[in-house]
C-alpha positions as a Markdown table, in Angstrom:
| # | Residue | x | y | z |
|---|---|---|---|---|
| 1 | Unk | 74.3 | -193.4 | -104.6 |
| 2 | Unk | 71.9 | -193.2 | -101.7 |
| 3 | Unk | 72.7 | -191.7 | -98.3 |
| 4 | Unk | 73.9 | -194.0 | -95.6 |
| 5 | Unk | 72.2 | -192.2 | -92.8 |
| 6 | Unk | 73.9 | -194.0 | -89.9 |
| 7 | Unk | 77.3 | -193.1 | -91.3 |
| 8 | Unk | 76.2 | -189.6 | -92.2 |
| 9 | Unk | 74.8 | -188.9 | -88.7 |
| 10 | Unk | 78.1 | -190.2 | -87.1 |
| 11 | Unk | 80.2 | -188.1 | -89.4 |
| 12 | Unk | 78.2 | -184.9 | -88.8 |
| 13 | Unk | 78.2 | -185.5 | -85.0 |
| 14 | Unk | 82.0 | -185.8 | -85.1 |
| 15 | Unk | 82.5 | -182.7 | -87.3 |
| 16 | Unk | 80.1 | -180.5 | -85.3 |
| 17 | Unk | 81.0 | -181.6 | -81.8 |
| 18 | Unk | 81.4 | -178.6 | -79.5 |
| 19 | Unk | 80.5 | -176.1 | -82.3 |
| 20 | Unk | 77.8 | -173.5 | -81.3 |
| 21 | Unk | 77.9 | -171.1 | -84.3 |
| 22 | Unk | 74.7 | -171.6 | -86.3 |
| 23 | Unk | 76.3 | -170.6 | -89.7 |
| 24 | Unk | 79.3 | -172.9 | -89.2 |
| 25 | Unk | 76.9 | -175.8 | -88.3 |
| 26 | Unk | 74.7 | -175.0 | -91.4 |
| 27 | Unk | 77.7 | -174.9 | -93.7 |
| 28 | Unk | 79.0 | -178.3 | -92.4 |
| 29 | Unk | 75.6 | -180.0 | -92.7 |
| 30 | Unk | 74.9 | -178.6 | -96.2 |
| 31 | Unk | 78.2 | -179.9 | -97.4 |
| 32 | Unk | 78.0 | -183.3 | -95.9 |
| 33 | Unk | 74.4 | -184.0 | -96.8 |
| 34 | Unk | 74.8 | -182.7 | -100.3 |
| 35 | Unk | 77.7 | -185.0 | -101.1 |
| 36 | Unk | 76.0 | -188.0 | -99.4 |
| 37 | Unk | 73.4 | -188.7 | -102.0 |
| 38 | Unk | 73.3 | -188.3 | -105.8 |
| 39 | Unk | 69.6 | -187.4 | -105.7 |
| 40 | Unk | 70.5 | -184.1 | -103.9 |
| 41 | Unk | 70.9 | -181.4 | -106.6 |
| 42 | Unk | 70.8 | -178.4 | -104.3 |
| 43 | Unk | 71.2 | -178.6 | -100.5 |
| 44 | Unk | 71.1 | -175.6 | -98.2 |
| 45 | Unk | 69.6 | -173.5 | -95.5 |
| 46 | Unk | 67.3 | -170.5 | -95.4 |
| 47 | Unk | 67.7 | -168.6 | -92.2 |
| 48 | Unk | 64.9 | -166.8 | -90.3 |
| 49 | Unk | 66.2 | -163.2 | -90.3 |
| 50 | Unk | 63.0 | -161.2 | -89.5 |
| 51 | Unk | 59.4 | -161.9 | -88.8 |
| 52 | Unk | 58.0 | -164.0 | -91.7 |
| 53 | Unk | 61.2 | -163.7 | -93.7 |
| 54 | Unk | 63.9 | -166.3 | -94.8 |
| 55 | Unk | 67.2 | -165.4 | -96.3 |
| 56 | Unk | 69.7 | -167.6 | -98.0 |
| 57 | Unk | 72.3 | -169.3 | -95.8 |
| 58 | Unk | 75.0 | -171.8 | -96.4 |
| 59 | Unk | 74.4 | -174.1 | -99.4 |
| 60 | Unk | 75.8 | -176.4 | -102.0 |
| 61 | Unk | 74.8 | -176.3 | -105.7 |
| 62 | Unk | 73.8 | -173.5 | -108.0 |
| 63 | Unk | 72.5 | -170.2 | -106.8 |
| 64 | Unk | 69.4 | -170.0 | -104.6 |
| 65 | Unk | 66.8 | -167.4 | -104.1 |
| 66 | Unk | 68.1 | -164.6 | -101.8 |
| 67 | Unk | 65.0 | -164.2 | -99.7 |
| 68 | Unk | 61.7 | -166.1 | -99.3 |
| 69 | Unk | 58.7 | -164.8 | -97.4 |
| 70 | Unk | 56.9 | -167.3 | -95.2 |
| 71 | Unk | 53.9 | -166.8 | -97.4 |
| 72 | Unk | 55.5 | -168.2 | -100.5 |
| 73 | Unk | 56.8 | -171.5 | -101.9 |
| 74 | Unk | 57.8 | -174.8 | -100.3 |
| 75 | Unk | 60.4 | -173.2 | -97.9 |
| 76 | Unk | 57.8 | -170.6 | -96.8 |
| 77 | Unk | 55.3 | -173.4 | -96.2 |
| 78 | Unk | 57.8 | -175.3 | -94.0 |
| 79 | Unk | 58.6 | -172.1 | -92.0 |
| 80 | Unk | 54.9 | -171.0 | -91.7 |
| 81 | Unk | 53.5 | -174.4 | -90.6 |
| 82 | Unk | 56.6 | -175.8 | -88.8 |
| 83 | Unk | 56.0 | -179.1 | -90.8 |
| 84 | Unk | 58.2 | -181.0 | -93.1 |
| 85 | Unk | 57.3 | -180.5 | -96.8 |
| 86 | Unk | 57.8 | -183.6 | -98.9 |
| 87 | Unk | 56.9 | -182.5 | -102.5 |
| 88 | Unk | 57.1 | -185.1 | -105.2 |
| 89 | Unk | 56.3 | -182.6 | -108.1 |
| 90 | Unk | 57.2 | -179.0 | -107.5 |
| 91 | Unk | 55.1 | -177.9 | -110.5 |
| 92 | Unk | 52.0 | -179.2 | -108.7 |
| 93 | Unk | 52.8 | -177.2 | -105.5 |
| 94 | Unk | 50.7 | -174.0 | -105.3 |
| 95 | Unk | 52.9 | -171.0 | -105.2 |
| 96 | Unk | 56.2 | -172.9 | -105.8 |
| 97 | Unk | 59.1 | -170.5 | -106.3 |
| 98 | Unk | 61.4 | -171.7 | -109.1 |
| 99 | Unk | 64.8 | -170.6 | -107.8 |
| 100 | Unk | 66.3 | -173.2 | -110.2 |
| 101 | Unk | 64.5 | -174.4 | -113.4 |
| 102 | Unk | 66.0 | -177.9 | -113.0 |
| 103 | Unk | 64.2 | -178.6 | -109.7 |
| 104 | Unk | 61.6 | -181.4 | -110.0 |
| 105 | Unk | 61.0 | -182.4 | -106.4 |
| 106 | Unk | 61.8 | -180.9 | -103.0 |
| 107 | Unk | 62.2 | -181.8 | -99.3 |
| 108 | Unk | 62.1 | -178.9 | -96.8 |
| 109 | Unk | 62.6 | -179.5 | -93.1 |
| 110 | Unk | 62.1 | -176.9 | -90.3 |
| 111 | Unk | 65.2 | -176.3 | -88.2 |
| 112 | Unk | 64.6 | -175.7 | -84.4 |
| 113 | Unk | 67.1 | -174.7 | -81.7 |
| 114 | Unk | 67.1 | -176.1 | -78.2 |
| 115 | Unk | 64.6 | -173.5 | -77.0 |
| 116 | Unk | 62.1 | -174.6 | -79.7 |
| 117 | Unk | 62.6 | -171.5 | -81.8 |
| 118 | Unk | 62.5 | -171.8 | -85.6 |
| 119 | Unk | 65.9 | -170.7 | -86.8 |
| 120 | Unk | 65.5 | -171.7 | -90.5 |
| 121 | Unk | 64.6 | -174.4 | -92.9 |
| 122 | Unk | 66.8 | -177.0 | -94.6 |
| 123 | Unk | 66.0 | -177.3 | -98.3 |
| 124 | Unk | 67.0 | -180.1 | -100.5 |
| 125 | Unk | 66.1 | -180.0 | -104.2 |
| 126 | Unk | 66.3 | -182.8 | -106.8 |
| 127 | Unk | 66.4 | -182.7 | -110.5 |
| 128 | Unk | 64.5 | -186.0 | -110.4 |
| 129 | Unk | 60.7 | -186.2 | -109.9 |
| 130 | Unk | 59.5 | -187.9 | -106.6 |
| 131 | Unk | 63.1 | -188.2 | -105.4 |
| 132 | Unk | 62.5 | -188.1 | -101.6 |
| 133 | Unk | 61.0 | -190.6 | -99.2 |
| 134 | Unk | 59.5 | -190.4 | -95.7 |
| 135 | Unk | 62.7 | -192.1 | -94.5 |
| 136 | Unk | 64.8 | -189.2 | -95.9 |
| 137 | Unk | 62.6 | -186.8 | -94.0 |
| 138 | Unk | 62.7 | -188.8 | -90.8 |
| 139 | Unk | 66.5 | -189.4 | -90.9 |
| 140 | Unk | 67.3 | -185.8 | -91.7 |
| 141 | Unk | 64.9 | -184.4 | -89.1 |
| 142 | Unk | 66.8 | -186.5 | -86.5 |
| 143 | Unk | 70.2 | -185.2 | -87.7 |
| 144 | Unk | 69.0 | -181.6 | -87.5 |
| 145 | Unk | 67.6 | -182.1 | -84.0 |
| 146 | Unk | 70.9 | -183.7 | -82.9 |
| 147 | Unk | 73.0 | -180.7 | -84.2 |
| 148 | Unk | 70.7 | -177.7 | -83.7 |
| 149 | Unk | 68.9 | -178.9 | -80.6 |
| 150 | Unk | 71.9 | -178.2 | -78.4 |
| 151 | Unk | 71.9 | -174.5 | -79.3 |
């Protein structure tokens, strides 16, 4: 099953209306996005907790890495550059961190608050190669902006 982004955006907007707690918002998004698409094997947030350091936040799926420096991996690259990372083959990504041996492709999106500060990254892993499209990246970026842009 593929995500119906219009329905997903409306559901998330309804569930998160009026909520300002970052962790509560992250938990709700991780759950809703994870269950919206069968390609999504691991779905979750890494939070900026110190300069150049991400720590695991709310997620769905198997265990994740507990911390990731901005200098390492796909999540680190998204945090360091502020750019979406759309990786068709994680084994071909220099410095990829294998938090789960089943991950074949990955989509990582920077998460910004309303003041333009990076608060984390949203990481989606798939056990299928080349699972993600630019449409996934664009639609999820819009949902993240809608939810976290008001903080």
